[in-house]
N, C-alpha and C positions, 0 to 999 in steps of 0.2 A: 481548432483541435488540436494541434501539435502543440500549441501554447500550454493547453492544459498538462500534457506530458512533460513537457520541459519544465513548467513551474513545480509538478511534483517532485523531479528529480534535483532541482534547484534547491527545493527546501526539504531535502531527504532527512536533514537532521533537525527540523523545526518541528517540535511538537507542542507549538503554542498557537492558539487561534482556533479558526473554523474554516471548514471547506463546505462548498456548496455540493448538493447531491448530483448534479449534471456533471461538474468536473470531476467528482469522485468516480462515477460510472465511468466516463470516457478514459480516465487514467487507469483504472482497473483493467478495462477491456484491452487496451492497447498493450499494458503492462505485462498481462499474462500471455498474449500473442508474442511478444517479444521475448519473454522468458521461455516459452516452449520452443521457439524457433532457435534460440541460442542452445537450448539444452539439447536440440536434435543436432545441431552443428557441433557442439563440443563432443556429445558422446559418440555419434556417428562416423564424424570425420577424424576429429583428433585423438580418439581412444587408440588408434592404430600407431599414431605417430609419437606419441609422447608416453613416458615410463609412467606406472602407476603411481609412484609418489608425487610427481610433477601434475599428472591429470587429476589426482586427488586435491590437490591445493588449487588448482584453476577451478575445480567445479565448485569447492568450498567458497572461493572468493566471488564466484559468479551468483552463487545462491545467496551469499550475505549482501552482495551489491543489488539483488533483487528483493531480498526480505525487509531491508531497512526503509526503504521509501514505501513499501507496502505499509508497514507498522505505522510510520509517520502519518501518511495520508488518511489511515484509518483512525489514528487517535484524533485528527484533527475534525474528522467526521463525526466521531462521538463527542466531541465538543459541541458541534453544531447541535446535536440532540441534547445538550445540557447534561451529558454524562462524562465521567472522568474517563480519562484514557487507560486507567488501570483495568477497565473492564475488557479491554483487548488482551491482557494476559490471560483472562478466562478462556477467551477464544483460541488463543495459542496453545493453551495446555490441554484442550479438551475438545474433540472435535464436534460433539454435540452442541455446546454453546456457541462454537464457531456459526453454526446454521442459524442460530438464534441472533447472533451478532448481525447477521445480513438482514434480518427482520428489523432490528434497531436502526441500522444504518440507512435502510431504504425509505422511509416515510420523510416527508418534508416537514421540518420543525416550523414553529410559528413564525419565524422571521423577525423575531425581537432579539434584543441584546440579552445576553445571558452572562454568566460570571465568568466566561472565557473570551469575552469580546463582543465587538459589534457584530451584526448580522453581516455575512458576506454579501447579501442581495444589497445592502445599502452602501458597503463599504467600497 
């Protein structure tokens, strides 16, 4: 299980290929838990110790470090559904399509090769 999360962070800048549904689900669950725990620690504890400018910079770096692997993993999951990663942009810009993105990312695709590569089940 930890391997799924570490693989997600190692491939944070890889927007090619495909990801399995189970790997995606475990990564997202642990990724969000780590994000909110880190946010609580940063805002709750460090806010009193650091000046506003430094705190803002630390939060910006933290959110960026959280956001990039999230988008990368989601794009690879969209590729598994034989969709372009540009659909993720629609989900980022508008909240309603983001909910629709969850519906697209949840089903198990056919398991055959597509234009984005071989099925991750057989690879």
